[in-house]
C-alpha angles and dihedrals in degrees: 000000000000118000117244111239117238115245113252118262113262113256112266117249117244113255114261116264114265092231092059094049092047094049095053097069089044091052092048090050092050093049091046090052093048091051091059092059111099116247089235090065093055091050091046091052091049092048091049090052091049091049089052090049090051091052091050095046089051088057106056104160120237110260095025108153111251114246099195135086102264112052092131093067100029105024096171100035097128093049093048094046091048091051091046093056093040091056091046092052093041091229129144125247120248112235096241127159119220092261093046090049091051094048093045092048091049095045094050092051090050089051091050093051092044092052091048093048094049091047090053091051088056092042095125089074094041098045112102094006107157097212093048092087092051091047090050092058096074089047091055093046091049091050089053089052093057112108113244094234095158100046140049096194096100090055091050089052088052094051090046089052091050091051092051095038123029095015093047094217134128111264090199094062100026127066130210091254088068089068108053091165091071111112088211095058096087089058096047121099100189097058095146098044126092118226114284093190128102126258094260094059091040089054090051091051091048092050092051093045 
């Protein structure tokens, strides 16, 4: 009777790279350290960054080059929106040059993302934290308070709500230019365009207006 041949041994796996094995303990140590940081500290860091962002966005320097899509129609939109919110909040303007404004804006966004990333790495401690929802509320309110210096959409929503609400017209057949008395019209880019949004969002805009 013929002998059955033994199956060949599986090829041996290459040893793991030393860099990978060395980085794992370091990563575990970093994550363990992040998990010891109280959730209140993460929220405080994020709030501080948002407050700094608010101060910077309220101080757009005159002549700053617009970074959004419609500078041909509203060339100084960011400066005017910044001044509008600054007057409403009764806050002073920081004496920033265009370069200082750009670097501060960039640095604060990096800080926001870094805080968020580090908080996610320590998410085991944060997950399910009862006070997290209460601590998130001031963050949401502060985000709402930020001036929309790089977008005109919120002003278009406001005009659309005025057309459907106080003005009692149809926002699907009327355009913002038909209502020159609106205080939001000078900040609106799509002044000759009827509302492209559905009735549910239009109703929300009308209720807010």
